[in-house]
Residue, then its C-alpha position, 0 to 999 in steps of 0.5 A: m775226156l781222155l785224149l791219146q796224148d794224155l794217156a801216152k804221157q801217163i803210160t810213160q810216166y807209169a812205166e818209169s815209176e815201175k822201172v820199165f825203162g825205154l817205153t817212150y811217148l812215140d812208142v805209144l803212138l806207134n804201137i797202141n792197139s785196141n780190139d774195142k769197137d768204141n776205140y776203133n780209131v786206135s786199132h791196128k792191123g794184126s793181132h798180138i801174135e801176128r804183129n810180133g813187133l814187126n808190123l809197126r805203124k809207119i806214121p804215129l797216131l795223132g795225140n788228139i784222138e779221144i779214148i772211150g771208156n771209164v775203166l781201162s788198162i794198158d797191157y805192154c809186152e816189151h819183148d814184141n813192143t805191143i801196147k794193148l788198150n783194154v776196156h773193162k765194164s767195171v773196176v772189179e773186172l779190171e782187178e780180175f784182169i790184172i791178177s789173171p794169167c793174162g795180167i801182170l803176173n804173166v812173165f811176158t807182160s812187162l807192164v799193166v797200167p790201170i786207168i780209172n776215170g782218166t787217171a793211172r792208178q798204182f797197185n800192189i799184189s800179194y800172193v801165197d808162195e809154194e811154201g805158204l807164205t804171203v809175199m809181195f809181187d815184184k815184177v823186177e824180181q820176177r824178171q831175174v828169177s831163173n825158174v820163172f816159168l815154174r813159179k806159182y802165184l797162189s791166191p793173188v790179192l790186189t790192193w790200190r795204193 
């Protein structure tokens, strides 16, 4: 059984390890949201776009809420402080999400935390750049590139660490 308090700790530790600083335990309890029917207890009014970081919970969720699902991901967007809990049917579906245009390669996505059987898992992504070279994806480097919206991540491949 995965409790929200344990998930929140894993998310903040993972964020720090990926050099995404400033995401706190309290941020998770205030901003986590899910559209999954089994995790209705963490849903929050308003979608990602409607909330835009301005409609925060006034009172944080309690840490003893049970999170349902064996294959999950957390999608954090620092620019509007949204933290979305996604439930996946399989590890393959999770992997497809991570390397999709909605996943970590998205310039607006600050962090994706995969959770498999209650434990955060780290990953690497390689891709083919416009020159045909296979390179490792680096989120920190992505944030520093001036032409980030023009960059193409061809044939991305996820490997678990």
